[in-house]
C-alpha positions as CSV (number, residue, x, y, z in Angstrom):
1,M,85.0,-45.6,119.4
2,K,83.2,-42.7,121.2
3,E,82.0,-44.2,124.7
4,N,78.1,-44.0,123.5
5,Q,79.2,-45.6,119.8
6,Y,77.9,-49.0,119.1
7,D,79.4,-51.5,116.7
8,L,76.8,-53.6,116.1
9,Q,78.0,-55.8,113.9
10,E,80.6,-56.8,116.1
11,M,77.8,-57.1,118.5
12,N,76.1,-59.7,116.2
13,T,79.6,-61.6,115.2
14,L,80.4,-62.2,119.7
15,I,76.5,-63.1,119.5
16,Q,76.1,-66.0,116.4
17,T,79.9,-67.2,118.3
18,M,78.1,-67.9,121.8
19,K,75.1,-69.3,120.1
20,K,77.4,-71.9,118.0
21,T,79.0,-73.0,121.5
22,A,76.0,-73.4,123.1
23,K,74.6,-75.4,119.9
24,T,78.1,-76.9,120.5
25,L,77.3,-77.9,124.4
26,H,73.2,-78.7,124.2
27,D,74.8,-81.5,121.8
28,Q,77.3,-82.8,123.8
29,A,75.0,-82.5,126.8
30,A,73.0,-85.6,125.9
31,S,73.6,-87.6,128.1
32,F,73.8,-84.9,131.0
33,P,70.2,-83.2,132.0
34,A,71.1,-80.5,133.6
35,V,73.5,-79.7,131.3
36,Q,71.2,-79.0,129.0
37,K,68.5,-78.3,130.2
38,N,70.8,-75.2,131.8
39,A,72.2,-74.7,127.6
40,T,68.3,-74.5,126.1
41,R,68.3,-71.5,129.0
42,I,71.9,-70.1,127.4
43,L,69.7,-70.2,124.1
44,A,66.4,-68.4,124.7
45,S,69.0,-65.1,126.7
46,I,71.2,-65.7,122.9
47,K,68.1,-65.2,121.8
48,M,66.3,-62.7,123.2
49,L,70.4,-60.9,122.0
50,E,68.9,-61.9,118.8
51,I,66.5,-60.4,119.0
52,N,67.9,-57.1,120.6
53,I,71.0,-56.9,117.6
54,S,71.2,-59.5,115.0
55,D,67.6,-58.5,113.7
56,I,67.6,-54.7,113.7
57,I,71.1,-56.0,111.1
58,D,69.3,-57.9,109.5
59,L,66.7,-55.2,108.7
60,N,68.7,-52.3,107.8
61,S,70.9,-54.8,106.1
62,K,67.5,-55.7,102.9
63,K,67.2,-51.9,103.3
């Protein structure tokens, strides 16, 4: 792959993996408020990645 080309599908896969992992961490940290809050922040950052990448893929697949 050339330097300025991106594999959006691969990026989307990685984002979805991070999301699943962060949700699991959040759920398991119910008795550890600091970890739960940080996992919530991680999920918010992942949401921004979804807006950047995953939503583009969804729009392109609906065409």
